[in-house]
N, C-alpha and C positions, 0 to 999 in steps of 0.2 A: 480163187474160191476154194474153200476147204470144205470137203464132203464129212459129214457126221457119220462115223462108223459105229455101229452098236457096241457096247462094252465087251460082251462076250466074244464077238469076233476079233476086236482088237486083242483082247487078252490072249486068245489062242494063237494069233500070229506072233506076239511077243514071246509066247513061251517056245513055240517052234524055232524062233531066231535064236533064242538063248541055248536051247537044247543042241541045235546043230552046231553051235560053237563050243560045245563041251560043258555047259553049265547045268547046274541042277536047278529045277524051277517047279514051283508048285503054287496053286491058289490057296492062300491060307484062309480068305474070307471071300465068299461069293455074294456080291450085292445084286441090284437090279439088273437084268440080262441086257437091257436095251440101253439105259441111260445113266448108270451108276458110275460114280467118280471111281477110278482106280488108282490106289497108291502103289507104288513099287519100291520094296525094301530090296537092298543088295547088301549081302554079308559076305565077309571075307574069314578064312579059317582062324584069324587072330581074334576073332570075337567081336570086330568092329562092324557097324552098318552104316549105310546111308538110306535116306528116305527121299523118295522123288514123288512130287505132286504135279498135277496138270496146272497149266496157265496158259493165258493168251498173251501174245505179244501186241504192240502197238497197231500192227496191221491186222489183228483179230485172228492170226494164225494160232493153232494150238501146239503146245509143246509141253516139256516137262523140264522142271527145276529141281535142284537138291534143297530141300527145305530143313534138313537135320543130318548131322553126323555124329558118331560116337558109339559108346559102347552098346552092343545090340539090345540089352535089357531097356536102356534109355529110349531107344527107337520103339521097342515094342510098347512101351508105356505110352508114348506119343501116338502111336497107331490107336491103343485101346481107347484113349481119351477122344480121339476124333470119331471112332466107331460108335461111341455112345450118343453122339448127337446125329449121325447119319446112317441109319439102318440100310441104305442102298450102297453102302461103300464096299468095294473090292480091295483085297490086299493080295498082292502077287510078290512071292519071295524068290529072289534069285541068290543062289549061292555060287560064287564065282571066285576062283584064287586070284583073279587080276582085279576083281571088283568092278567089272564091267556091268552096265545097266542095259545095254541093247536098245535104248530108246531113240537113238539118233539114226539108226538105219532105217532106209525107206520100207513102209509097210508093204508096197506093191512094186514090182518092177515092170518097166514098160516094155 
C-alpha cells in the first residue's frame, strides 16, 4: 500500500536528496501544496534536458518516467503548455552534470 505524501513535502525531500549529491535544484513553479502534480526537469551543462512526470504502474504504485528529452528550450515549451491547463502544477528543476534525476532513491530510510 502506498501512502500519499503531500506535494510540498515530497518536493522538499527531492531537493535535499539532489543537493546532498552536489546538484543544483530549485522550484521553478509552485502549485497546490497538498495535491499538485510535480514535473521534474533535469538539465545538463550541454543545453539538453529531460522531463519526468508521475505515473502509476499496474500495481497502482506511483513512480516517474521520462516523457520528453531534447534541447532545454523544447522541454521548457512542453512545461509551459502543460501549465496552461493545470494551475496546480509544480515544476522542479535539477541541474546535474551527470543528468541524474534522484527520483529512484527512497524517500525515507527504515
